[in-house]
C-alpha positions, 0 to 999 in steps of 0.5 A: 504523546504523538503517534509514530509509524508504528502506532499508526500501522498498528491502527491501519487493520482496525480501519480495513476491518471496520472498513472505515474509509473516513479513519483511514483519510483521518490516520493518512492525513495524519501521517501527511502532516507528521511528515512520516516518511517510513516505506513500510507505512505508505506500503502500510496505508497503499495496502489499507485503502486496497482493502478498503476498496479506495483502489484509486487513492492506493493507486496514487499514493504508490506512483506519488511515491519517489523511492518504492520497496519490495513491501509497496509493490506487494501491496500494489499487486495484492490490491489490483489483483485483489480488484480484479485488475490483473492487467495493472498488477501484471504491469507491477509485475512487469516493473519490478523485473526490469529494475531487477528487483528480483521478486519473493514467494509472496509477490509470486503470490499476489501474482497467481 
């Protein structure tokens, strides 16, 4: 049996609770090798990187993603906010507005 997107998303909270950058990068490597392209999975990886204190990898994953959904935008804003990078968080929020995406209450909470 091979893990799918849901399995990996179930493991990511364990990585963040353990603050295990090694386990997180192993999961990310598996996602890449398995060609798993789920946007929610990318958002979950992005959030896990931010929670583990690896905001650079979160940012790189965000920028490298050709398509982004509300989950990814929210995770990136929250990650920047968590690390005191308010200008970057507000920049992402501004990009959302310019793209015509309607922010939800979760994004507003992250911005605040």
